[in-house]
MARTI-715914 format. One line per 2 residues: number of its first residue (from 1); for each residue x, z, y of C-alpha. Coordinates in steps of 0.001 Angstrom, whole numbers. Example, Ala and Ser with C-alpha at 12.3 -4.5 7.8 and 13.67 -1.06 7.14 Angstrom:
! MARTI-715914
1	12300 7800 -4500; 13670 7140 -1060 .
//
This chain:
! MARTI-715914
1	27 25 -178; 1340 -723 3292 .
3	2264 1837 5665; 137 2138 8980 .
5	3270 2669 10834; 5594 440 9671 .
7	8132 478 12309; 7998 4030 12854 .
9	11813 4754 11605; 13050 2033 14141 .
11	10786 3298 17344; 11441 7120 16889 .
13	15274 6453 17006; 14629 4296 20376 .
15	12537 6609 22318; 15086 9309 21727 .
17	17723 6990 23397; 14925 6272 26119 .
19	14381 9544 26424; 18153 10621 27012 .
21	18653 7547 29492; 15385 8408 31277 .
23	15796 12302 31772; 19064 12194 34368 .
25	17099 9235 36267; 13720 11040 36598 .
27	15693 14039 38026; 17764 11922 40341 .
29	15053 9723 41888; 12944 12678 42415 .
31	15532 14437 44694; 16758 11275 46424 .
33	13038 11015 47315; 12885 14130 48935 .
35	10342 15775 46398; 10857 18616 43883 .
37	12776 17380 40646; 9935 18148 37933 .
39	7586 15472 40122; 10460 12785 38732 .
41	9554 14171 35007; 5601 14109 35487 .
43	5743 10312 36497; 8324 9454 33398 .
45	5693 11516 31303; 2531 9547 32554 .
47	4597 6505 32083; 5294 7046 28510 .
49	2167 8461 27345; -468 7021 29501 .
51	1222 3292 30850; 3178 3240 27447 .
53	-210 3181 25440; -1926 419 27204 .
55	-1724 -3438 26420; 173 -5209 28692 .
57	4238 -5505 28002; 4992 -3829 24169 .
59	8835 -2803 25001; 8648 -2036 28304 .
61	9288 1476 29950; 7602 2540 33031 .
63	8722 5851 34800; 9926 6447 38395 .
65	12591 3799 39805; 15377 4068 42062 .
67	14044 634 43787; 10941 2858 45385 .
69	13256 5961 46484; 13751 4676 49755 .
71	9991 3606 50194; 9156 6998 48812 .
73	11259 9095 50821; 10481 7384 54336 .
75	6571 7866 53377; 7212 11576 52726 .
77	8937 12066 55803; 6390 10348 57922 .
79	3375 11665 56284; 4412 14452 53761 .
81	4326 15541 50786; 689 16302 50251 .
83	84 12638 51549; 2195 11067 48585 .
85	-319 11555 46422; -3110 9729 48088 .
87	-599 6970 48897; -31 6611 44930 .
89	-3393 7044 43815; -4768 3992 46185 .
91	-1588 1760 45695; -2522 2388 41565 .
93	-6309 1507 42368; -5108 -1589 44378 .
95	-2809 -3033 41384; -5721 -2312 38910 .
97	-7905 -4505 41030; -5393 -7352 41618 .
99	-5123 -7024 38002; -9124 -7552 36875 .
101	-8787 -10096 39626; -6061 -11924 37157 .
103	-3959 -12386 40241; -834 -10766 38649 .
105	586 -14071 38191; 727 -14925 41637 .
107	3690 -11913 41747; 5678 -14468 39597 .
109	5771 -17052 42797; 7623 -14374 44704 .
111	11424 -16129 45643; 13838 -14455 43346 .
113	16169 -14440 46644; 13755 -12259 48481 .
115	13653 -9608 45249; 17383 -9883 44516 .
117	17574 -8900 48840; 15186 -6423 48448 .
119	17171 -4786 45561; 20213 -5213 47364 .
121	19109 -3481 50367; 17328 -532 48735 .
123	20847 -225 46731; 22965 88 49847 .
125	20498 2724 51449; 20908 5016 48379 .
127	24227 4437 47996; 25047 5913 51951 .
129	22197 8172 51515; 23607 9772 48256 .
131	27000 9826 49704; 25861 12493 51866 .
133	23891 14287 49219; 27229 14395 47031 .
135	29036 16260 49703; 26163 18254 50390 .
137	25676 17537 53858; 22327 16336 55630 .
139	22112 12603 55986; 20721 10856 58852 .
141	16892 9473 58951; 17468 5909 58708 .
143	19336 3313 56649; 21693 1583 59357 .
145	22148 5419 61106; 23363 6487 56967 .
147	25837 3546 56904; 27136 4054 60614 .
149	27132 8046 60204; 29651 7505 56848 .
151	32868 7656 59118; 31701 10783 60833 .
153	30608 12250 57625; 34096 11882 55973 .
155	35635 13746 59064; 32963 16562 58422 .
157	33755 16571 55019; 37363 16923 55376 .
159	37621 20277 56861; 34926 21637 54542 .
161	36121 23200 51250; 32705 23570 49572 .
163	31684 19590 50407; 35239 18455 49435 .
165	34052 20299 45954; 30734 19074 45819 .
167	31940 15426 46544; 34297 15907 43672 .
169	31748 16510 41614; 29857 13506 42411 .
171	32728 11553 42072; 33367 12576 38847 .
173	29942 12068 37553; 30484 8366 38629 .
175	33725 7902 37161; 32408 9442 33501 .
177	29568 6752 33862; 31676 3921 34450 .
179	34544 4854 31863; 31856 5693 29308 .
181	31352 2057 28516; 34697 1927 27707 .
183	34473 3792 24878; 33774 3434 21117 .
185	30228 2200 20347; 29688 5556 18316 .
187	30466 7634 21557; 28337 5272 23371 .
189	25287 6347 21196; 24878 8657 23852 .
191	23621 7671 27378; 26430 7650 29690 .
193	24471 8897 32461; 23406 11902 30580 .
195	26615 12843 29294; 28062 12653 33093 .
197	25221 15346 34132; 26052 17426 31135 .
199	29954 17387 31391; 29175 18139 35475 .
201	26903 20835 34763; 29389 22115 32135 .
203	32003 21976 34337; 30354 23840 37529 .
205	28966 26550 35553; 32335 27392 33657 .
207	34574 27030 36963; 31696 28814 38859 .
209	31930 25736 41342; 30302 26867 44830 .
211	28202 23512 44771; 24084 23493 45036 .
213	21916 22849 41929; 18306 21481 41412 .
215	15710 24042 42437; 13021 24667 39767 .
217	9705 25807 40863; 7872 24894 37155 .
219	6024 21933 36039; 2484 23221 36761 .
221	3748 24667 40061; 5326 21347 41237 .
223	1818 19639 40578; -48 19621 43903 .
225	-3403 17293 43996; -4093 15774 47084 .
227	-6382 17396 48832; -9353 16699 51527 .
229	-6915 16987 54416; -4696 14291 52813 .
231	-7343 11762 52083; -8403 12471 55946 .
233	-5269 10908 56920; -7249 7594 55381 .
235	-7925 6574 59081; -4068 6119 59809 .
237	-3479 2616 59852; 561 3277 58989 .
239	-569 4996 56016; -2400 1951 54822 .
241	204 -36 55031; 2331 2409 53360 .
243	-306 1872 50580; 8 -1755 50499 .
245	3852 -1584 50462; 3826 582 47788 .
247	1407 -1559 45553; 3320 -4670 46304 .
249	6993 -3614 45859; 5893 -1738 42394 .
251	4121 -4679 41231; 6708 -7186 41921 .
253	9280 -4953 40644; 7241 -4404 37263 .
255	6242 -8017 36727; 9975 -9055 37251 .
257	11345 -6183 34860; 8795 -7452 32206 .
259	10211 -11183 32749; 13819 -9992 32290 .
261	12651 -7778 29131; 10672 -10764 27287 .
263	14344 -12435 27730; 15625 -9648 25691 .
265	13486 -9973 22513; 11428 -12011 20173 .
267	8218 -10176 20004; 4933 -10599 22101 .
269	5407 -11813 25341; 3986 -10091 28599 .
271	115 -10419 29767; 905 -9858 33249 .
273	-2457 -9122 34551; -3047 -6382 31522 .
275	485 -5038 32667; -551 -4642 35991 .
277	-3448 -2978 35209; -1419 -425 33054 .
279	773 187 35852; -2221 656 38244 .
281	-3637 3109 35513; -186 4919 35663 .
283	1 5104 39270; -3500 6156 40108 .
285	-3013 9106 37338; 421 10113 39138 .
287	-1304 10126 42432; -4310 12540 41110 .
289	-1281 14624 40090; 589 14398 43340 .
291	3783 12892 41421; 5851 10045 42281 .
293	5129 6253 41879; 5801 4569 38851 .
295	6999 757 37952; 8728 -836 34996 .
297	12163 44 34795; 14759 -2607 33495 .
299	17306 259 32705; 15382 2202 30557 .
301	13631 -966 29105; 16648 -3005 28187 .
303	17618 535 26309; 14488 1022 24628 .
305	15185 -3323 23370; 18729 -2634 22239 .
307	17978 694 20350; 15795 -1024 18050 .
309	12293 -341 19321; 9304 -2569 17717 .
311	6336 -1356 19007; 5144 636 22043 .
313	5539 3921 20116; 8835 4286 21188 .
315	7961 4394 24936; 4879 6910 24348 .
317	7169 9039 21841; 9996 9150 24984 .
319	7159 10464 27158; 6299 13198 24689 .
321	9888 14112 24364; 10226 14369 28636 .
323	7048 16535 28165; 8530 18923 25969 .
325	11857 19058 27498; 9893 19828 30861 .
327	7470 22817 29099; 10294 24082 26846 .
329	13500 23835 28580; 12712 24270 32311 .
331	15583 26528 33104; 17988 23868 32403 .
333	17254 21949 35171; 18499 24773 37373 .
335	21677 24601 36104; 22202 20658 36866 .
337	24479 20123 40042; 22928 17911 43018 .
339	26235 16173 43658; 26063 14813 39682 .
341	22667 13621 40409; 23610 12054 43584 .
343	26464 10294 41475; 24054 9115 38988 .
345	21823 7491 41697; 25179 6086 43532 .
347	25697 3943 40392; 22186 2937 40007 .
349	22538 1805 43877; 25653 -441 42836 .
351	24075 -1850 40276; 21238 -3232 42011 .
353	23217 -5001 44498; 23546 -8519 42858 .
355	27246 -9583 43699; 27713 -12473 41304 .
357	24065 -13710 42050; 25208 -13827 45764 .
359	28325 -15656 45003; 26613 -18386 42748 .
361	23707 -19079 45410; 26559 -19339 48076 .
363	27920 -22298 46104; 24893 -24106 45031 .
365	22073 -23101 47032; 23111 -21472 50337 .
367	19957 -21376 51822; 18872 -19133 48904 .
369	21621 -16883 49416; 21129 -16045 53310 .
371	17637 -15532 52445; 19224 -12753 50047 .
373	21505 -11297 52485; 19094 -11404 55714 .
375	16401 -9520 53122; 18828 -6901 52452 .
377	20354 -6631 56199; 16760 -6305 57395 .
379	15664 -3539 54670; 19053 -1262 55815 .
381	18268 -2055 59705; 14689 -1543 59956 .
383	12949 -454 56669; 11522 -1392 53264 .
385	8222 -3203 53865; 8898 -5140 57058 .
387	12841 -6185 55601; 10695 -7848 52761 .
389	8133 -9401 54923; 10934 -10979 56614 .
391	12333 -12041 53662; 9410 -13597 52312 .
393	8589 -15409 55734; 12288 -16985 55409 .
395	11567 -18048 52127; 8354 -19754 52836 .
397	9933 -21462 56146; 12473 -22705 53858 .
399	10429 -24168 51166; 8443 -26015 54135 .
401	11585 -27314 55159; 12870 -28489 51732 .
403	9500 -29887 51155; 9105 -32026 54388 .
405	11561 -34817 53511; 11282 -37928 55634 .
407	12698 -41283 55763; 12128 -43587 58732 .
409	13170 -47072 58067; 13781 -49641 61006 .
411	13645 -53286 60538; 14279 -55202 64042 .
413	15490 -59024 63596; 15475 -59478 67289 .
415	12648 -61353 67738; 9016 -60686 67239 .
417	8030 -56927 66232; 9873 -54383 64939 .
419	9075 -53260 61336; 9195 -49243 61008 .
421	8166 -47488 57822; 7774 -43817 57309 .
423	7910 -42597 53492; 7968 -38977 52285 .
425	6410 -35831 53867; 5839 -36075 57736 .
427	5147 -32177 58683; 5848 -30532 61993 .
429	9056 -29499 60920; 10502 -33058 61089 .
431	8342 -34815 64333; 11275 -34100 66532 .
433	13431 -36641 64499; 10406 -38922 64085 .
435	9701 -39230 67512; 13183 -39258 68952 .
437	13667 -42208 66450; 10195 -44154 67582 .
439	10974 -43753 71371; 14559 -45188 70980 .
441	13011 -48230 69571; 12447 -51479 72189 .
443	9583 -50570 74817; 8793 -54284 75588 .
445	8386 -55721 72041; 5536 -54472 69572 .
447	6109 -51910 67135; 4809 -52185 63404 .
449	4568 -48537 62035; 3729 -48680 58245 .
451	2396 -45300 56854; 1497 -46234 52982 .
453	5079 -44617 52149; 3728 -40995 53231 .
455	2616 -38616 50589; 1559 -35934 53040 .
457	746 -36247 56703; 20 -33107 58445 .
459	-2116 -32786 61684; 173 -32389 64055 .
461	2450 -35328 62892; -868 -37610 63100 .
463	-1448 -36640 66489; 2039 -36971 67879 .
465	2170 -40756 65941; -1420 -41751 67627 .
467	-178 -40587 71119; 2821 -42672 70956 .
469	1216 -45543 69462; -854 -45436 72560 .
471	2089 -45094 74842; 3512 -47740 73482 .
473	617 -50137 73701; 147 -48753 77255 .
475	3526 -49820 77902; 3240 -53395 76638 .
477	236 -53986 78259; 1693 -52941 81675 .
479	4466 -55056 80763; 2363 -58314 79927 .
481	66 -57444 83410; 3145 -57564 85419 .
483	3817 -60867 87386; 7333 -62622 86715 .
485	9776 -62008 89226; 10289 -65091 91195 .
487	13416 -67150 90491; 16039 -67377 92994 .
489	16418 -70442 94943 .
//
């Protein structure tokens, strides 16, 4: 008789690997977002147990993501922690609505350059902000101020022994994560991030280093469902804009992650609308609990696939292990140095910056490379939402320019009408070039303009060509009506 769970052994083993990868990231993302560390675990638990049980992508793992850290931090700073639950709740409901309307596939139309630019900008802000956190000093508010303030921070840390010790713990954590990949495969069965945090915790405890550790309030105490006052903030237009930003960015990151995960395995493909509904359901529950927003996370998802997971049972079980850890070993959280979590986030931020993609794009598609760079710079200089909008606007403008190919062929035999033929797509973007060429044609002879080779003629071009044609006919008529000059005797 066939087993009801034929892949339970593989899924069980994979779930333990994903749990070990997710644990330090859940804590690090929460601390970097300016919320209690336990809320990161809450989101990981919901992402595993609730979203993990739903249909969509069978092997993709959801939880708090480094890509949302900057946006969450700005939202908490602007509206307060109680409002975070309302924002996440509404973002989840919006995701469910978009998935139910079967609009999820449209997220696949977002330019890859914009998404990579978004991740690069987030990575830069995370790195800059977590350098301050690793040193145990207060970071400036904006992304640009964080980067600009780094030289001053170096001076401040140089004269502070405690800050130097804390920074050393963060730097050592990064070193362990990087060097862990070069160890034998048997050792690498333990995720590098977890090993780095455990080693940093052991070192700070054994050496009694005066570094700050995670503040523990307890899982139930950290959960704060939004109250009536938080819902009363829905009249704030800025808060509604933040809801839209949460929904758009979380959805885009989740669906792009799904496309990447599908390339890693031969199992069932992601059903994008159902995956969006699953993400929305998870975020709705996270919002009701006052927790962080969730997205599908490529680091955890790829670890799940490589560990041999075969069904969604692995991601559900990883949520169960997070729940057991949070309820049975809460005191262990209080031993973890904040500098170690900052080091984990610095490494995660570095991996968000697509250095190879920039080089490749610059060689083959410089316009796309510029979109990526401008999007990243805009996120650092302005904020996440407006930076992404700037990138999308540039992407649309570039696409419009690329598709508006036009060719104007002129045949002038010196006598008779001048032959002019337009082929391609005539849009307002190419209008100056078209008019310059037409107005340079002889004014004293007819011009036959052939538009049969056009695939598209927009309203602006049609109007401009009609006006040029009227002016040219008027010029010819005026020249014909003018009496000839008398010949000299």
